[in-house]
C-alpha positions as CSV (number, residue, x, y, z in Angstrom):
1,X,-47.3,-188.4,-46.9
2,X,-48.6,-185.3,-48.7
3,X,-46.0,-183.3,-50.5
4,X,-44.9,-179.8,-49.6
5,X,-47.1,-178.1,-52.2
6,X,-50.2,-180.0,-51.1
7,X,-49.6,-178.9,-47.6
8,X,-48.6,-175.3,-48.0
9,X,-49.2,-174.0,-51.5
10,X,-53.0,-174.3,-51.9
11,X,-54.7,-170.9,-51.8
12,X,-57.2,-170.3,-49.0
13,X,-60.6,-169.4,-50.2
14,X,-62.1,-166.3,-48.5
15,X,-65.3,-166.3,-46.4
16,X,-68.4,-164.6,-47.9
17,X,-68.0,-160.9,-48.3
18,X,-69.6,-157.8,-49.8
19,X,-67.1,-155.9,-51.9
20,X,-68.1,-152.3,-52.4
21,X,-66.0,-150.5,-55.1
22,X,-66.2,-146.7,-55.1
23,X,-65.1,-145.2,-58.5
24,X,-66.3,-148.4,-60.3
25,X,-66.5,-146.7,-63.6
26,X,-63.0,-145.3,-63.4
27,X,-59.9,-146.4,-65.2
28,X,-58.3,-148.4,-62.3
29,X,-61.5,-150.3,-61.5
30,X,-62.1,-151.2,-65.1
31,X,-58.6,-152.2,-66.0
32,X,-57.4,-153.8,-62.8
33,X,-60.0,-154.4,-60.1
34,X,-62.8,-156.1,-62.0
35,X,-60.4,-158.3,-64.0
36,X,-58.7,-159.3,-60.8
37,X,-62.0,-160.2,-59.1
38,X,-63.0,-162.1,-62.2
39,X,-59.8,-164.1,-62.1
40,X,-60.3,-164.9,-58.4
41,X,-63.8,-166.1,-59.3
42,X,-62.5,-168.3,-62.1
43,X,-60.0,-169.8,-59.7
44,X,-62.8,-170.5,-57.2
45,X,-61.3,-168.0,-54.8
46,X,-64.3,-165.7,-54.7
47,X,-67.0,-167.1,-52.5
48,X,-70.2,-168.0,-54.2
49,X,-72.2,-166.1,-51.6
50,X,-70.1,-162.9,-52.1
51,X,-71.5,-159.9,-53.9
52,X,-69.9,-156.8,-55.5
53,X,-71.5,-153.5,-55.3
54,X,-70.1,-151.1,-57.9
55,X,-70.6,-147.4,-57.0
56,X,-70.5,-144.6,-59.6
57,X,-72.1,-141.4,-60.8
58,X,-73.0,-142.6,-64.3
59,X,-76.6,-143.7,-64.7
60,X,-76.1,-147.4,-65.2
61,X,-78.5,-150.2,-64.2
62,X,-77.2,-153.6,-63.0
63,X,-77.6,-154.9,-66.6
64,X,-76.0,-152.0,-68.4
65,X,-73.0,-152.0,-66.1
66,X,-72.5,-155.7,-66.5
67,X,-72.7,-155.2,-70.2
68,X,-69.8,-152.7,-70.0
69,X,-67.7,-155.3,-68.1
70,X,-68.7,-158.1,-70.5
71,X,-67.4,-161.6,-70.3
72,X,-68.6,-164.5,-68.2
73,X,-72.2,-164.3,-67.0
74,X,-71.6,-166.4,-63.9
75,X,-69.1,-163.8,-62.5
76,X,-71.4,-160.9,-63.6
77,X,-74.3,-162.2,-61.5
78,X,-72.3,-161.3,-58.4
79,X,-72.3,-157.6,-59.4
80,X,-74.9,-154.9,-58.6
81,X,-74.6,-151.2,-59.5
82,X,-75.3,-148.4,-57.1
83,X,-75.7,-145.0,-58.8
84,X,-75.2,-141.8,-56.8
85,X,-73.1,-138.9,-55.7
86,X,-70.5,-139.7,-53.0
87,X,-71.4,-136.4,-51.3
88,X,-75.2,-137.2,-51.2
89,X,-76.4,-138.5,-47.8
90,X,-79.2,-140.3,-49.6
91,X,-76.7,-142.3,-51.6
92,X,-75.3,-143.8,-48.4
93,X,-78.7,-144.9,-47.2
94,X,-79.3,-146.6,-50.5
95,X,-75.8,-148.2,-50.3
96,X,-76.5,-149.4,-46.8
97,X,-79.8,-151.1,-47.9
98,X,-78.0,-152.8,-50.7
99,X,-75.3,-154.1,-48.4
100,X,-77.9,-155.5,-46.0
101,X,-79.6,-157.2,-48.9
102,X,-76.3,-158.6,-50.1
103,X,-75.5,-159.9,-46.5
104,X,-78.7,-161.9,-46.6
105,X,-77.1,-164.0,-49.4
106,X,-74.4,-165.2,-47.0
107,X,-76.6,-168.0,-45.7
108,X,-75.4,-169.3,-42.4
109,X,-72.1,-167.5,-42.5
110,X,-71.1,-164.1,-41.2
111,X,-70.4,-161.7,-44.0
112,X,-67.3,-159.5,-44.1
113,X,-67.5,-156.1,-45.9
114,X,-64.6,-154.7,-47.9
115,X,-64.8,-151.1,-49.2
116,X,-62.4,-150.3,-52.0
117,X,-61.9,-146.6,-52.6
118,X,-60.6,-146.2,-56.1
119,X,-61.0,-142.4,-55.8
120,X,-58.9,-139.2,-55.8
121,X,-57.3,-138.2,-52.5
122,X,-59.8,-135.3,-52.2
123,X,-62.7,-137.7,-52.2
124,X,-61.2,-140.4,-50.1
125,X,-61.6,-138.9,-46.7
126,X,-65.0,-137.6,-47.4
127,X,-66.3,-141.1,-48.3
128,X,-64.7,-142.5,-45.2
129,X,-66.4,-139.9,-43.1
130,X,-69.8,-140.6,-44.7
131,X,-69.4,-144.3,-44.2
132,X,-68.5,-143.9,-40.6
133,X,-71.4,-141.4,-39.9
134,X,-73.8,-143.8,-41.4
135,X,-72.6,-146.6,-39.1
136,X,-71.1,-148.6,-42.0
137,X,-67.6,-149.0,-40.5
138,X,-68.7,-150.2,-37.0
139,X,-67.6,-153.8,-36.5
140,X,-69.9,-156.2,-34.8
141,X,-69.1,-158.9,-32.2
142,X,-69.9,-161.8,-34.5
143,X,-66.4,-162.5,-35.9
144,X,-66.9,-160.5,-39.1
145,X,-64.9,-157.4,-40.1
146,X,-65.3,-154.2,-42.1
147,X,-62.1,-153.0,-43.9
148,X,-61.3,-150.2,-46.3
149,X,-58.7,-150.4,-49.0
150,X,-57.1,-147.0,-49.8
151,X,-55.1,-146.1,-52.9
152,X,-52.1,-143.8,-52.7
153,X,-51.1,-141.0,-52.3
154,X,-51.1,-141.1,-48.5
155,X,-50.4,-137.4,-47.9
156,X,-48.0,-135.1,-49.7
157,X,-45.6,-134.5,-46.8
158,X,-45.2,-135.5,-43.1
159,X,-47.7,-132.9,-41.8
160,X,-50.4,-133.9,-44.3
161,X,-49.8,-137.6,-43.8
162,X,-50.0,-137.3,-40.0
163,X,-53.2,-135.3,-40.4
164,X,-54.7,-137.9,-42.7
165,X,-53.8,-140.7,-40.4
166,X,-55.2,-138.8,-37.4
167,X,-58.6,-138.2,-39.2
168,X,-58.8,-141.8,-40.4
169,X,-58.1,-143.1,-36.9
170,X,-61.0,-141.0,-35.6
171,X,-63.3,-142.9,-38.0
172,X,-61.9,-146.4,-37.6
173,X,-59.2,-148.6,-36.1
174,X,-55.8,-148.9,-37.8
175,X,-56.4,-152.7,-38.4
176,X,-59.4,-151.8,-40.6
177,X,-57.2,-149.7,-43.0
178,X,-55.5,-151.5,-45.9
179,X,-53.3,-149.0,-47.7
180,X,-52.4,-150.6,-51.0
181,X,-49.2,-150.4,-53.1
182,X,-49.5,-152.6,-56.1
183,X,-45.8,-153.2,-56.3
184,X,-46.1,-155.4,-53.2
185,X,-48.3,-157.8,-55.1
186,X,-45.8,-158.6,-57.7
187,X,-44.3,-162.1,-57.6
188,X,-40.6,-161.1,-57.4
189,X,-41.3,-158.5,-54.7
190,X,-43.2,-161.1,-52.6
191,X,-40.3,-163.5,-53.3
192,X,-37.7,-161.2,-51.6
193,X,-38.5,-162.5,-48.2
194,X,-38.7,-166.1,-49.3
195,X,-35.4,-165.8,-51.1
196,X,-33.7,-164.3,-48.1
197,X,-35.3,-166.2,-45.2
198,X,-35.9,-169.6,-46.6
199,X,-32.5,-170.2,-48.1
200,X,-29.4,-170.6,-45.9
201,X,-27.1,-169.8,-48.8
202,X,-28.2,-166.2,-49.0
203,X,-28.9,-164.8,-45.5
204,X,-25.3,-165.3,-44.1
205,X,-24.0,-163.2,-47.0
206,X,-26.7,-160.5,-46.8
207,X,-24.5,-158.0,-45.0
208,X,-21.7,-155.4,-45.4
209,X,-18.9,-158.0,-45.2
210,X,-19.9,-159.4,-48.5
211,X,-22.1,-156.9,-50.3
212,X,-20.5,-153.9,-52.1
213,X,-23.7,-152.0,-53.1
214,X,-27.4,-152.4,-53.8
215,X,-29.1,-150.8,-56.8
216,X,-32.9,-150.4,-57.1
217,X,-34.4,-149.2,-60.4
218,X,-37.9,-148.4,-61.5
219,X,-37.7,-146.9,-64.9
220,X,-40.7,-146.0,-67.2
221,X,-40.8,-145.2,-70.9
222,X,-44.2,-143.4,-70.5
223,X,-44.6,-139.7,-69.7
224,X,-47.3,-138.4,-67.4
225,X,-50.0,-139.4,-69.8
226,X,-53.4,-138.0,-68.4
227,X,-52.0,-137.4,-65.0
228,X,-50.4,-134.0,-65.7
229,X,-52.5,-132.1,-63.1
230,X,-51.7,-134.5,-60.3
231,X,-48.1,-135.1,-61.3
232,X,-47.1,-131.5,-61.6
233,X,-48.1,-131.1,-57.9
234,X,-46.4,-134.4,-56.9
235,X,-43.2,-135.2,-58.8
236,X,-41.2,-138.3,-58.8
237,X,-40.1,-138.1,-55.2
238,X,-43.7,-138.2,-53.9
239,X,-45.1,-140.4,-56.7
240,X,-42.5,-143.2,-56.6
241,X,-39.9,-142.8,-53.8
242,X,-42.2,-142.3,-50.8
243,X,-44.0,-145.6,-51.5
244,X,-42.7,-148.0,-54.2
245,X,-39.0,-147.4,-53.8
246,X,-38.8,-147.3,-50.1
247,X,-41.0,-150.4,-49.9
248,X,-38.5,-152.2,-52.1
249,X,-35.6,-150.9,-50.0
250,X,-37.3,-152.0,-46.8
251,X,-37.9,-155.5,-48.0
252,X,-34.4,-155.8,-49.3
253,X,-32.6,-154.5,-46.2
254,X,-34.8,-155.3,-43.2
255,X,-33.8,-157.7,-40.4
256,X,-35.4,-161.2,-40.1
257,X,-38.9,-160.9,-38.6
258,X,-39.7,-163.1,-35.6
259,X,-42.4,-164.7,-37.7
260,X,-44.4,-164.3,-40.9
261,X,-47.1,-162.5,-38.9
262,X,-48.3,-159.3,-40.6
263,X,-47.2,-157.0,-37.8
264,X,-43.9,-158.8,-37.3
265,X,-43.0,-158.2,-40.9
266,X,-44.2,-154.6,-40.9
267,X,-42.4,-153.9,-37.6
268,X,-39.1,-154.8,-39.3
269,X,-39.8,-152.6,-42.3
270,X,-40.5,-149.6,-40.0
271,X,-37.3,-150.3,-38.1
272,X,-35.3,-150.3,-41.3
273,X,-36.8,-146.9,-42.3
274,X,-35.7,-145.5,-38.9
275,X,-32.2,-146.7,-39.6
276,X,-31.8,-144.7,-42.8
277,X,-29.3,-141.8,-42.4
278,X,-31.1,-138.5,-42.9
279,X,-30.0,-136.6,-46.0
280,X,-27.5,-133.8,-45.4
281,X,-29.4,-130.8,-46.6
282,X,-26.1,-128.8,-47.0
283,X,-24.7,-131.5,-49.4
284,X,-28.0,-132.6,-50.9
285,X,-26.8,-132.5,-54.5
286,X,-24.2,-135.1,-53.7
287,X,-26.9,-137.5,-52.4
288,X,-29.9,-136.7,-54.6
289,X,-30.2,-135.9,-58.2
290,X,-33.5,-134.6,-59.7
291,X,-34.1,-134.4,-63.4
292,X,-36.9,-133.5,-65.9
293,X,-37.3,-134.8,-69.4
294,X,-37.2,-132.5,-72.4
295,X,-38.0,-133.1,-76.0
296,X,-35.9,-135.8,-77.6
297,X,-36.1,-138.9,-79.8
298,X,-39.3,-137.6,-81.4
299,X,-41.0,-137.3,-78.0
300,X,-42.3,-134.1,-76.4
301,X,-40.8,-132.6,-73.2
302,X,-42.5,-132.6,-69.8
303,X,-43.4,-128.9,-70.0
304,X,-45.3,-129.6,-73.2
305,X,-47.5,-132.3,-71.6
306,X,-51.2,-131.6,-71.0
307,X,-52.0,-129.8,-67.7
308,X,-48.3,-129.2,-66.9
309,X,-47.1,-125.6,-66.3
310,X,-44.8,-124.3,-69.1
311,X,-42.2,-123.2,-66.5
312,X,-42.6,-126.2,-64.2
313,X,-39.7,-127.3,-62.0
314,X,-41.3,-130.6,-61.0
315,X,-38.9,-133.5,-61.2
316,X,-39.7,-136.5,-63.4
317,X,-36.5,-138.4,-62.4
318,X,-34.8,-138.9,-59.0
319,X,-31.6,-140.8,-58.2
320,X,-30.5,-141.1,-54.6
321,X,-27.7,-142.6,-52.5
322,X,-29.0,-143.9,-49.3
323,X,-27.0,-145.1,-46.3
324,X,-28.4,-147.3,-43.5
325,X,-26.9,-146.9,-40.1
326,X,-27.0,-150.3,-38.5
327,X,-24.5,-153.2,-38.1
328,X,-25.8,-155.2,-41.1
329,X,-25.4,-152.4,-43.7
330,X,-22.5,-150.3,-42.4
331,X,-20.9,-148.4,-45.3
332,X,-23.0,-150.2,-48.0
333,X,-24.5,-147.6,-50.4
334,X,-28.1,-148.2,-51.7
335,X,-28.5,-146.5,-55.1
336,X,-32.2,-145.8,-56.0
337,X,-33.4,-144.3,-59.3
338,X,-36.8,-143.8,-60.8
339,X,-37.9,-141.7,-63.7
340,X,-40.3,-141.2,-66.6
341,X,-39.6,-141.1,-70.3
342,X,-36.4,-143.2,-70.0
343,X,-34.9,-145.5,-72.6
344,X,-36.6,-148.7,-71.5
345,X,-39.2,-149.8,-68.9
346,X,-37.4,-151.8,-66.3
347,X,-37.7,-152.5,-62.6
348,X,-35.2,-154.6,-60.7
349,X,-33.1,-154.9,-57.5
350,X,-29.5,-155.7,-58.1
351,X,-27.2,-156.8,-55.2
352,X,-23.5,-156.6,-56.1
353,X,-21.2,-158.6,-54.0
354,X,-17.6,-157.7,-53.2
355,X,-14.7,-158.8,-55.3
356,X,-12.7,-161.9,-54.2
357,X,-9.9,-160.9,-51.8
358,X,-7.2,-162.7,-53.8
359,X,-6.9,-164.4,-57.2
360,X,-5.1,-167.7,-57.7
361,X,-5.5,-167.5,-61.4
362,X,-2.3,-166.4,-63.3
363,X,-2.6,-163.0,-64.8
364,X,-6.1,-162.3,-63.5
365,X,-6.1,-159.7,-60.7
366,X,-9.3,-159.7,-58.5
367,X,-10.3,-156.3,-59.8
368,X,-10.5,-157.7,-63.4
369,X,-13.0,-160.4,-62.4
370,X,-16.7,-159.7,-62.7
371,X,-18.5,-159.3,-59.4
372,X,-21.2,-161.8,-58.5
373,X,-24.6,-160.0,-58.9
374,X,-27.9,-161.3,-57.7
375,X,-30.7,-159.6,-59.7
376,X,-34.4,-159.7,-58.7
377,X,-36.2,-158.8,-61.9
378,X,-39.7,-157.2,-61.4
379,X,-40.4,-155.9,-64.9
380,X,-40.6,-156.7,-67.9
381,X,-39.9,-160.2,-66.8
382,X,-40.3,-161.5,-63.2
383,X,-37.5,-163.7,-62.1
384,X,-34.1,-164.1,-60.5
385,X,-30.6,-164.0,-62.0
386,X,-27.3,-164.8,-60.3
387,X,-24.1,-164.1,-62.2
388,X,-21.1,-166.3,-61.4
389,X,-17.5,-166.7,-62.5
390,X,-16.8,-170.0,-64.3
391,X,-14.4,-171.6,-66.8
392,X,-15.3,-170.9,-70.4
393,X,-15.5,-174.0,-72.6
394,X,-12.2,-175.0,-74.3
395,X,-8.8,-176.3,-73.3
396,X,-7.4,-173.0,-72.1
397,X,-8.1,-172.0,-68.5
398,X,-10.3,-168.9,-69.3
399,X,-12.6,-167.4,-66.7
400,X,-15.8,-165.8,-67.8
401,X,-19.2,-164.7,-66.4
402,X,-22.2,-167.0,-66.6
403,X,-25.8,-166.6,-65.4
404,X,-28.1,-168.8,-63.5
405,X,-31.6,-167.8,-64.5
406,X,-35.1,-168.4,-63.1
407,X,-38.2,-166.7,-64.4
408,X,-41.9,-167.1,-63.6
409,X,-42.8,-167.5,-67.3
410,X,-41.0,-170.8,-67.3
411,X,-43.7,-172.0,-64.8
412,X,-46.4,-170.9,-67.1
413,X,-47.1,-167.8,-65.0
414,X,-45.6,-164.4,-65.9
415,X,-47.1,-162.7,-62.8
416,X,-47.1,-159.4,-64.7
417,X,-50.6,-158.2,-64.3
418,X,-52.0,-160.0,-61.3
419,X,-50.6,-157.9,-58.5
420,X,-54.1,-156.6,-57.8
421,X,-55.4,-160.2,-57.8
422,X,-52.9,-161.2,-55.1
423,X,-53.7,-158.1,-53.0
424,X,-57.5,-158.3,-53.4
425,X,-57.3,-161.9,-52.3
426,X,-55.3,-161.0,-49.2
427,X,-57.8,-158.2,-48.5
428,X,-60.7,-160.6,-48.7
429,X,-58.8,-163.0,-46.4
430,X,-58.2,-160.1,-43.9
431,X,-54.4,-160.5,-44.3
432,X,-52.6,-157.1,-44.1
433,X,-49.0,-158.4,-44.6
434,X,-48.6,-156.8,-48.0
435,X,-50.4,-153.6,-47.1
436,X,-48.9,-150.5,-45.6
437,X,-49.2,-149.5,-41.9
438,X,-49.5,-145.8,-40.8
439,X,-46.1,-145.7,-39.1
440,X,-44.4,-146.7,-42.3
441,X,-46.1,-143.9,-44.1
442,X,-45.0,-141.4,-41.5
443,X,-41.4,-142.6,-41.3
444,X,-41.0,-142.4,-45.1
445,X,-42.3,-138.8,-45.0
446,X,-39.9,-137.9,-42.1
447,X,-37.1,-138.9,-44.4
448,X,-38.3,-137.1,-47.5
449,X,-40.1,-134.0,-46.3
450,X,-36.9,-132.1,-45.5
451,X,-35.8,-132.7,-49.1
452,X,-39.0,-131.4,-50.5
453,X,-38.8,-128.3,-48.3
454,X,-35.2,-127.7,-49.4
455,X,-36.2,-128.1,-53.1
456,X,-39.1,-125.7,-52.6
457,X,-36.7,-123.1,-51.2
458,X,-34.4,-123.6,-54.2
459,X,-36.8,-123.1,-57.2
460,X,-34.1,-123.7,-59.8
461,X,-35.0,-126.2,-62.5
462,X,-34.0,-129.8,-62.2
463,X,-31.3,-131.1,-64.6
464,X,-32.8,-131.7,-68.0
465,X,-32.4,-135.0,-69.8
466,X,-33.7,-136.0,-73.3
467,X,-36.9,-138.1,-73.4
468,X,-36.0,-141.6,-74.3
469,X,-32.5,-141.5,-72.7
470,X,-30.9,-143.2,-69.7
471,X,-31.5,-140.1,-67.6
472,X,-29.5,-137.0,-66.6
473,X,-25.7,-136.7,-66.4
474,X,-26.0,-136.1,-62.6
475,X,-27.4,-139.5,-62.1
476,X,-24.3,-141.1,-63.7
477,X,-22.1,-138.9,-61.5
478,X,-24.0,-139.9,-58.3
479,X,-23.0,-143.6,-58.6
480,X,-19.5,-143.1,-60.0
481,X,-17.0,-144.7,-60.1
482,X,-19.5,-147.5,-60.5
483,X,-22.1,-147.3,-63.3
484,X,-25.8,-147.9,-63.4
485,X,-26.9,-151.2,-64.8
486,X,-28.2,-150.5,-68.4
487,X,-31.9,-150.0,-68.7
488,X,-32.0,-152.2,-71.9
489,X,-33.5,-155.6,-71.1
490,X,-30.8,-158.2,-70.5
């Protein structure tokens, strides 16, 4: 009998496809997309009949663009370059001809087409419109598909997100749209559902009777880098909470899907968002803390960054207490924080279980015993840690905390940089499970747009915190009497 891994753990190789990358000369494409596609090719998960058409304004030839990418020639032979302006109608006719020529390489197979828009939000809708008007999004009745991968941001508030979705749906069907969030491609994030729903020891305890609080952290040491112009319009609530943080919350707290079908999983995530208690705008400061980094630890402040207004009130840090109004999570607070220029780069989900109801050990009250904590580590290491109470070595009956650790590095795979590899493979397979549906986008904006409007009415500056610190004092008060887990790597 074949073992479990032979039956279920072998990757499925995609059918032939034409992958069209807009913004192919940009930073994301060069650092993430092409390396991810190269890795898929090296793992024999990029069909030999597939082609990549790299689109950009710079005057490269096929050969000169391949030289920029460098590396293995066998992968590079799959790449052609299409030079042109995204707003030029002639460019789309040239692209259409190149796609037709690439489809002819598919031999006896039907050929799928994947458009990846590594573009600014202003260009994204224009390209979609041009593709549609040139008949390049119309799917045929031969079993093939035509999909578009879109990078965030997906709107800037509820109204803009609804308008964007409406205009996209005029051009194509929802099942053709793959909204990408690279966080969902990380190993530990994917493992949340496996941990919960494939292990009987966890799911019965995953509820308010046993869990005291949940803490989700996404901390960065970097400032805004070269994104000052965008970030000063967006801020941490739009840039991190609306997508990454609420995705992590949904995966952690959602109910069991009826199956691992893409829509069944995404249905439960949307239901979870609808269960979140709206923020009380009259008591907003007790539920949400916004901060902005200033100079400290030999680092400049946010207002000194390039393309940032010198009197900016944009938040670079947000901490929030979120309550979920359903039976499973009654009265369990979810504490979320994300910020830039913090002391350490760290992303994790920590589930703190309640104290034991009674201690049988002499002189040790339950409140003095460490709580069990299950930590899902996303960065800098990817793995899982469970803290337990156990007897310390020695003759005396002495209770102490110990940790059971698992990390992906021990398997020879760190998982750190291949989130795009996972997501591109799923996109080539036509699997939307790890991509974001339009109703999730709109529900997340329904929650956050009232907060953004309230902040816009109150133009006072966020609470300042020194660059390189653990964040503003208000963040510490928000979680009190508990304390945030330290940002330093364990």
